[in-house]
SERO-860659 format. One line per field, with one value per residue: residue number from 1; y, x, z of N, C-alpha, C in turn; chain. Coordinates in nm, 2 decimals, padded with zeros to 4 digits. Each point is the difference from the previous one (the first is absolute). Example, Ala and Ser with C-alpha at 12.3 -4.5 7.8 and 13.67 -1.06 7.14 Angstrom:
k	[1|2]
nv	[-00.57|00.11]
nu	[01.32|-00.04]
nw	[00.78|-00.07]
cav	[00.12|00.11]
cau	[-00.09|00.09]
caw	[00.00|00.00]
cv	[00.12|00.11]
cu	[00.09|-00.08]
cw	[00.00|00.08]
c	[A|A]
This chain:
k	[1|2|3|4|5|6|7|8|9|10|11|12|13|14|15|16|17|18|19|20|21|22|23|24|25|26|27|28|29|30|31|32|33|34|35|36|37|38|39|40|41|42|43|44|45|46|47|48|49|50|51|52|53|54|55|56|57|58|59|60|61|62|63|64|65|66|67|68|69|70|71|72|73|74|75|76|77|78|79|80|81|82|83|84|85|86|87|88|89|90|91|92|93|94|95|96|97|98|99|100|101|102|103|104|105|106|107|108|109|110|111|112|113|114|115|116|117|118|119|120|121|122|123|124|125|126|127|128|129|130|131|132|133|134|135|136|137|138|139|140|141|142|143|144|145|146|147|148|149|150|151|152|153|154|155|156|157|158|159|160|161|162|163|164|165|166|167|168|169|170|171|172|173|174|175|176|177|178|179|180|181|182|183|184|185|186|187|188]
nv	[-02.08|-00.05|-00.01|-00.13|-00.03|00.02|-00.11|00.06|00.09|-00.11|-00.03|-00.06|00.04|00.12|00.07|00.07|00.12|00.04|00.13|00.05|00.13|00.00|-00.01|00.13|-00.06|00.00|00.02|00.08|-00.07|00.00|00.13|00.02|-00.07|00.07|00.10|-00.03|-00.03|00.11|00.07|-00.06|00.03|00.11|00.00|-00.04|00.11|-00.06|00.07|00.01|00.13|00.07|00.09|00.03|00.12|-00.04|00.12|-00.02|00.12|00.05|00.08|-00.11|-00.07|00.08|-00.11|-00.03|-00.07|00.01|00.12|00.03|-00.07|00.07|00.11|-00.04|-00.04|00.11|00.05|-00.09|-00.11|00.04|00.10|-00.04|00.12|00.02|00.04|00.13|00.00|00.12|00.07|00.08|00.08|00.08|-00.13|00.00|00.12|00.11|-00.04|00.10|-00.10|00.02|00.02|00.05|00.06|00.00|00.03|-00.01|00.06|00.08|00.00|00.01|00.10|00.05|-00.03|00.06|00.09|-00.03|00.13|-00.04|00.11|-00.06|00.11|-00.01|00.10|-00.04|-00.08|-00.05|00.04|00.10|00.02|00.08|-00.04|-00.12|00.01|00.07|-00.08|-00.10|00.05|00.03|-00.12|-00.04|00.09|-00.03|-00.12|00.02|00.05|-00.09|-00.08|00.06|00.01|-00.13|-00.03|00.08|-00.06|-00.12|00.03|00.06|-00.10|-00.07|00.08|-00.01|-00.12|00.01|00.07|-00.09|-00.06|-00.07|00.02|-00.07|00.08|-00.11|00.05|-00.11|00.02|00.05|-00.13|-00.07|00.01|-00.02|-00.04|00.07|-00.08|00.13|-00.07|-00.09|00.11|-00.05|00.00|00.06|-00.09|00.08]
nu	[-03.10|00.10|00.08|-00.03|00.09|00.09|-00.02|00.09|-00.08|-00.07|00.11|-00.02|00.06|-00.06|00.11|00.00|-00.01|00.03|-00.04|00.05|-00.03|-00.08|00.06|-00.03|00.01|-00.07|-00.09|00.09|00.09|-00.07|-00.03|00.13|00.03|-00.09|00.04|00.13|-00.04|-00.07|00.10|00.09|-00.09|-00.03|00.13|-00.03|00.07|00.12|00.00|00.11|00.03|00.02|00.04|00.04|-00.01|-00.03|-00.05|-00.02|00.06|-00.08|00.09|00.04|00.09|00.09|00.03|-00.03|00.04|-00.13|00.00|00.11|-00.05|-00.11|00.07|00.07|-00.12|-00.06|00.12|-00.03|00.06|00.03|-00.05|-00.08|-00.01|-00.12|-00.03|-00.02|-00.05|-00.04|-00.02|00.10|00.00|-00.05|-00.03|00.03|-00.06|00.01|00.05|00.09|00.07|-00.10|00.11|00.06|-00.12|00.02|00.11|-00.06|-00.11|00.08|00.06|-00.11|-00.03|00.12|-00.03|-00.10|00.02|-00.13|-00.02|-00.08|-00.06|-00.01|00.05|00.06|-00.06|00.12|-00.01|00.11|-00.05|00.09|-00.12|-00.04|-00.13|00.04|00.08|-00.10|-00.09|00.08|00.03|-00.12|-00.03|00.10|-00.03|-00.12|00.05|00.08|-00.10|-00.08|00.10|00.02|-00.14|-00.01|00.11|-00.06|-00.12|00.06|00.07|-00.11|-00.06|00.10|00.01|-00.13|00.01|00.10|-00.08|-00.09|00.12|-00.08|00.08|00.11|00.05|00.05|00.12|00.00|-00.06|00.06|-00.04|00.04|-00.13|00.02|-00.11|00.03|-00.09|-00.02|-00.11|00.10|00.03|-00.12|00.04|-00.11|-00.01|-00.05]
nw	[-03.38|00.08|-00.11|-00.03|00.09|-00.08|-00.06|-00.08|00.04|-00.02|-00.07|00.11|00.11|00.03|-00.01|00.11|-00.04|00.12|00.00|00.12|-00.01|00.10|00.11|-00.03|-00.11|00.11|-00.09|-00.04|00.05|00.11|-00.02|-00.03|00.11|00.06|-00.06|00.03|00.13|-00.01|-00.05|00.09|00.10|-00.06|-00.01|00.12|00.03|00.02|00.11|-00.06|00.00|00.11|-00.09|00.13|-00.05|00.12|00.00|-00.13|-00.01|-00.10|00.05|00.06|-00.06|00.04|00.08|-00.12|00.11|00.03|-00.05|00.07|00.11|-00.02|-00.02|00.11|00.06|-00.04|00.03|00.09|-00.04|00.12|-00.07|00.10|-00.07|-00.06|00.12|00.02|00.13|-00.04|00.11|-00.02|-00.11|00.10|00.02|-00.13|00.01|00.08|-00.11|00.01|-00.04|-00.08|-00.08|00.11|00.01|-00.13|00.05|00.12|-00.05|-00.05|00.12|00.06|-00.08|00.02|00.13|-00.07|00.10|00.01|00.00|00.11|-00.04|00.12|00.04|-00.11|-00.06|-00.03|-00.11|00.06|-00.12|00.02|00.02|-00.10|00.03|00.02|-00.11|-00.06|00.05|-00.03|-00.11|-00.02|00.05|-00.07|-00.10|00.02|00.02|-00.10|-00.06|00.04|-00.03|-00.11|-00.02|00.04|-00.07|-00.09|00.03|00.01|-00.10|-00.06|00.04|-00.04|-00.11|-00.01|00.03|-00.08|-00.09|00.03|-00.03|-00.07|-00.10|00.02|-00.10|-00.05|-00.03|-00.06|-00.12|-00.11|-00.02|00.10|00.02|00.13|00.05|00.11|00.06|00.04|-00.03|00.02|-00.06|-00.01|-00.12|-00.02|-00.10|-00.10]
cav	[-00.12|-00.03|-00.13|-00.11|-00.01|-00.11|-00.13|00.00|00.07|-00.07|-00.10|00.04|00.12|00.13|00.09|00.13|00.11|00.11|00.10|00.12|00.10|00.02|-00.09|00.06|-00.05|-00.12|-00.11|00.01|-00.13|-00.08|00.04|-00.05|-00.15|-00.03|00.02|-00.10|-00.13|00.00|-00.02|-00.14|-00.09|00.01|-00.07|-00.13|00.00|-00.02|00.09|-00.07|00.07|00.15|00.08|00.12|00.11|00.09|00.12|00.04|00.10|-00.05|00.09|-00.07|-00.15|-00.02|-00.02|-00.07|-00.13|-00.09|00.02|-00.05|-00.15|-00.04|00.03|-00.10|-00.12|00.02|00.00|-00.14|-00.10|-00.07|00.05|-00.10|00.06|00.07|00.13|00.07|00.08|00.13|00.07|00.11|00.04|00.07|-00.08|-00.02|00.11|00.13|00.06|00.12|-00.04|-00.10|-00.11|-00.08|-00.07|-00.11|-00.09|-00.13|-00.07|-00.03|-00.11|-00.11|-00.04|-00.07|-00.13|-00.08|00.01|00.10|00.07|00.04|00.11|-00.05|00.11|00.09|-00.02|-00.04|-00.12|00.03|-00.09|00.06|00.08|00.14|00.06|-00.05|00.06|00.14|00.01|-00.03|00.12|00.11|-00.03|00.01|00.14|00.05|-00.05|00.08|00.14|00.00|-00.01|00.13|00.10|-00.03|00.04|00.15|00.04|-00.04|00.08|00.13|-00.02|-00.02|00.13|00.08|-00.05|00.05|00.15|00.02|-00.04|-00.13|-00.09|00.06|-00.06|-00.03|-00.02|-00.09|00.03|00.13|-00.03|-00.08|00.07|-00.08|00.08|-00.07|00.05|00.04|00.01|-00.04|00.12|00.08|00.07|-00.06|00.04|-00.04]
cau	[00.06|00.13|00.00|00.07|00.14|00.04|00.03|00.14|00.02|-00.06|00.09|00.07|-00.06|00.05|00.05|-00.06|00.09|-00.06|00.09|-00.06|00.11|00.04|-00.06|-00.12|-00.11|-00.02|-00.07|00.03|00.03|-00.11|-00.10|00.05|-00.01|-00.15|-00.03|00.07|-00.06|-00.13|00.03|00.04|-00.11|-00.09|00.06|00.05|00.14|00.05|00.12|00.12|00.06|-00.01|00.12|-00.06|00.09|-00.08|00.07|00.11|-00.03|00.01|00.07|00.12|00.00|00.08|-00.08|-00.13|00.05|-00.10|00.00|00.13|00.00|-00.09|00.06|00.10|-00.07|-00.05|00.11|00.07|-00.09|-00.06|-00.13|-00.10|-00.12|-00.01|-00.08|00.02|-00.11|00.04|-00.13|-00.02|00.12|00.10|00.07|00.13|00.07|-00.05|00.12|-00.01|00.02|-00.10|00.06|00.06|-00.11|-00.04|00.12|-00.03|-00.09|00.08|00.09|-00.10|-00.05|00.11|00.01|-00.12|-00.09|-00.10|-00.03|-00.14|-00.03|-00.13|-00.09|-00.02|-00.12|00.03|00.08|00.14|00.01|00.09|-00.08|00.03|-00.06|00.06|00.13|-00.02|-00.05|00.11|00.09|-00.07|00.00|00.14|00.03|-00.08|00.06|00.12|-00.04|-00.05|00.11|00.07|-00.08|00.00|00.13|00.01|-00.08|00.07|00.12|-00.05|-00.05|00.12|00.06|-00.09|00.03|00.13|-00.02|-00.08|00.08|-00.04|00.10|00.13|00.06|00.14|00.06|00.11|00.08|-00.05|-00.12|-00.10|-00.05|-00.10|-00.08|-00.02|-00.11|00.04|-00.12|00.04|00.05|-00.11|-00.07|-00.11|-00.01|-00.12]
caw	[00.06|-00.07|-00.07|00.06|-00.04|-00.10|00.06|00.03|00.12|00.11|00.05|00.13|00.07|-00.04|00.11|00.02|00.05|00.07|00.06|00.05|00.02|00.14|00.11|00.05|-00.08|00.07|-00.07|-00.15|-00.07|00.02|-00.10|-00.13|-00.01|-00.01|-00.15|-00.08|00.03|-00.07|-00.15|-00.02|00.03|-00.12|-00.11|00.04|00.01|00.13|00.03|00.03|00.11|-00.01|00.01|00.07|00.03|00.09|00.05|-00.09|-00.09|-00.13|-00.08|-00.05|00.02|00.12|00.12|-00.03|-00.02|-00.06|-00.14|-00.06|00.00|-00.10|-00.13|-00.02|-00.04|-00.13|-00.10|00.00|-00.05|00.12|00.02|-00.01|-00.02|-00.13|00.02|00.13|00.03|00.06|00.02|-00.10|-00.07|00.08|00.10|-00.04|00.05|-00.03|-00.05|-00.08|-00.14|-00.02|-00.07|00.10|00.06|-00.09|-00.01|00.06|-00.09|-00.12|00.04|00.01|-00.14|-00.08|00.05|-00.03|00.12|-00.02|00.12|00.01|00.10|00.05|00.04|-00.11|-00.08|-00.14|-00.01|-00.05|-00.12|-00.10|-00.10|00.01|00.11|00.12|00.01|00.03|00.14|00.09|-00.01|00.07|00.14|00.05|00.01|00.11|00.12|00.01|00.03|00.14|00.09|-00.01|00.07|00.14|00.05|00.01|00.11|00.12|00.02|00.04|00.14|00.08|00.01|00.09|00.14|00.04|00.02|00.13|00.11|00.04|-00.05|-00.02|-00.12|00.01|-00.13|00.00|-00.12|-00.05|-00.07|00.07|00.13|00.07|00.10|00.13|00.08|00.13|00.09|00.14|00.07|00.05|-00.11|-00.05|-00.14|-00.07]
cv	[-00.02|-00.13|-00.10|00.00|-00.12|-00.12|-00.01|00.07|-00.07|-00.10|00.05|00.12|00.12|00.08|00.13|00.10|00.11|00.09|00.11|00.09|00.02|-00.10|00.06|-00.04|-00.14|-00.12|00.00|-00.14|-00.10|00.03|-00.05|-00.15|-00.04|00.02|-00.11|-00.14|-00.02|-00.03|-00.14|-00.10|-00.01|-00.09|-00.14|-00.01|-00.02|00.09|-00.09|00.05|00.15|00.06|00.13|00.10|00.10|00.11|00.03|00.09|-00.06|00.09|-00.06|-00.15|-00.03|-00.01|-00.08|-00.15|-00.10|00.02|-00.05|-00.15|-00.05|00.01|-00.10|-00.13|00.01|-00.01|-00.13|-00.10|-00.08|00.05|-00.11|00.05|00.07|00.13|00.05|00.08|00.12|00.08|00.11|00.04|00.07|-00.08|-00.02|00.12|00.13|00.08|00.12|-00.03|-00.12|-00.13|-00.09|-00.08|-00.11|-00.11|-00.14|-00.08|-00.05|-00.13|-00.13|-00.05|-00.07|-00.14|-00.09|00.00|00.12|00.07|00.04|00.10|-00.02|00.11|00.10|-00.03|-00.04|-00.13|00.03|-00.10|00.05|00.08|00.15|00.07|-00.04|00.07|00.15|00.02|-00.02|00.12|00.12|-00.03|00.01|00.14|00.06|-00.04|00.08|00.15|00.01|-00.01|00.13|00.11|-00.02|00.04|00.15|00.04|-00.04|00.09|00.14|-00.01|-00.01|00.14|00.09|-00.04|00.05|00.15|00.02|-00.05|-00.14|-00.11|00.07|-00.06|-00.02|-00.03|-00.10|00.01|00.13|-00.02|-00.06|00.08|-00.10|00.08|-00.09|00.06|00.04|00.03|-00.04|00.11|00.09|00.08|-00.08|00.06|-00.05|-00.13]
cu	[00.13|-00.01|00.08|00.14|00.03|00.05|00.15|00.03|-00.06|00.10|00.07|-00.08|00.07|00.05|-00.07|00.10|-00.09|00.10|-00.08|00.12|00.05|-00.07|-00.13|-00.12|-00.04|-00.06|00.03|00.03|-00.11|-00.11|00.04|-00.02|-00.15|-00.04|00.06|-00.06|-00.14|00.02|00.04|-00.11|-00.10|00.06|00.06|00.15|00.04|00.12|00.11|00.07|-00.01|00.13|-00.05|00.11|-00.08|00.10|00.12|-00.05|00.02|00.08|00.13|00.00|00.08|-00.09|-00.13|00.04|-00.09|-00.01|00.13|00.00|-00.10|00.06|00.12|-00.06|-00.04|00.11|00.07|-00.10|-00.07|-00.14|-00.10|-00.14|00.00|-00.08|00.03|-00.13|00.04|-00.13|-00.02|00.14|00.10|00.07|00.15|00.09|-00.06|00.12|-00.02|00.01|-00.10|00.05|00.07|-00.11|-00.05|00.11|-00.03|-00.09|00.07|00.09|-00.09|-00.04|00.11|00.02|-00.12|-00.10|-00.09|-00.03|-00.15|-00.02|-00.14|-00.10|-00.03|-00.13|00.02|00.09|00.13|00.02|00.08|-00.08|00.05|-00.06|00.06|00.14|-00.01|-00.04|00.12|00.10|-00.06|00.01|00.14|00.04|-00.08|00.06|00.13|-00.03|-00.06|00.12|00.08|-00.07|00.01|00.14|00.01|-00.08|00.07|00.12|-00.04|-00.05|00.12|00.07|-00.08|00.02|00.13|-00.01|-00.07|00.08|-00.04|00.09|00.13|00.06|00.15|00.05|00.12|00.09|-00.05|-00.14|-00.11|-00.04|-00.10|-00.06|-00.01|-00.11|00.05|-00.11|00.03|00.06|-00.12|-00.07|-00.12|-00.02|-00.13|00.02]
cw	[-00.08|-00.07|00.08|-00.06|-00.10|00.08|00.05|00.13|00.12|00.06|00.12|00.06|-00.04|00.11|00.00|00.04|00.06|00.06|00.06|00.04|00.14|00.09|00.05|-00.08|00.05|-00.08|-00.15|-00.06|00.02|-00.10|-00.14|-00.02|-00.01|-00.15|-00.08|00.02|-00.07|-00.15|-00.02|00.02|-00.12|-00.11|00.03|00.02|00.15|00.02|00.05|00.13|-00.02|00.02|00.05|00.03|00.09|00.05|-00.09|-00.11|-00.14|-00.09|-00.06|00.03|00.13|00.12|-00.02|-00.03|-00.06|-00.15|-00.07|-00.01|-00.11|-00.14|-00.03|-00.05|-00.14|-00.10|-00.01|-00.06|00.11|00.03|-00.03|-00.02|-00.13|00.01|00.14|00.02|00.08|00.01|-00.11|-00.05|00.09|00.10|-00.05|00.05|-00.05|-00.05|-00.09|-00.15|-00.02|-00.07|00.10|00.08|-00.08|-00.01|00.06|-00.08|-00.13|00.02|00.00|-00.14|-00.08|00.05|-00.02|00.11|-00.02|00.14|-00.01|00.11|00.04|00.04|-00.11|-00.08|-00.14|00.01|-00.06|-00.11|-00.11|-00.11|00.01|00.12|00.13|00.02|00.03|00.15|00.09|00.00|00.08|00.15|00.05|00.01|00.12|00.13|00.03|00.04|00.14|00.10|00.00|00.08|00.15|00.06|00.02|00.12|00.13|00.03|00.05|00.14|00.10|00.02|00.09|00.14|00.05|00.03|00.14|00.12|00.05|-00.04|-00.01|-00.12|00.03|-00.14|00.02|-00.11|-00.05|-00.07|00.09|00.13|00.06|00.11|00.13|00.07|00.13|00.10|00.14|00.08|00.04|-00.11|-00.05|-00.14|-00.06|-00.08]
c	[A|A|A|A|A|A|A|A|A|A|A|A|A|A|A|A|A|A|A|A|A|A|A|A|A|A|A|A|A|A|A|A|A|A|A|A|A|A|A|A|A|A|A|A|A|A|A|A|A|A|A|A|A|A|A|A|A|A|A|A|A|A|A|A|A|A|A|A|A|A|A|A|A|A|A|A|A|A|A|A|A|A|A|A|A|A|A|A|A|A|A|A|A|A|A|A|A|A|A|A|A|A|A|A|A|A|A|A|A|A|A|A|A|A|A|A|A|A|A|A|A|A|A|A|A|A|A|A|A|A|A|A|A|A|A|A|A|A|A|A|A|A|A|A|A|A|A|A|A|A|A|A|A|A|A|A|A|A|A|A|A|A|A|A|A|A|A|A|A|A|A|A|A|A|A|A|A|A|A|A|A|A|A|A|A|A|A|A]
């Protein structure tokens, strides 16, 4: 069972941050919110508002308006909360650089705002064990993202070879794929 939050964290309600990578993950943010609501209910916490980045990849900050808005509030003296509830460590981002993944939590910490990972099996208490687990999970999230990118790229290349997709080069570096199934091709 998780420990009860310190009294200073009970003043006011607490914001929540959720993120899912694509619109195809139909229930991802709802599932995250269920875990967070349970965490908050057990501790008698009230959720202030939800910062929701649905359909936003966690590889970079660009395009993640909810996270940007949350961080703006954290950095200003206008933040009316002392804690943030997040489902798990990977919600900040599945970044290849684990230190960048820790940046958002560090910004919160410097502002005196504690981050609670509601779906993790450890308390985010700055202990050696907690810090080690967070680092491992950040590295694992980045590695998962990297491996998935390799698989998706290989699949796209295979579809181009089969004639199911047509590759178009716009710059010398960027390649996009267009589905040409409307021309009668059926692809796996």
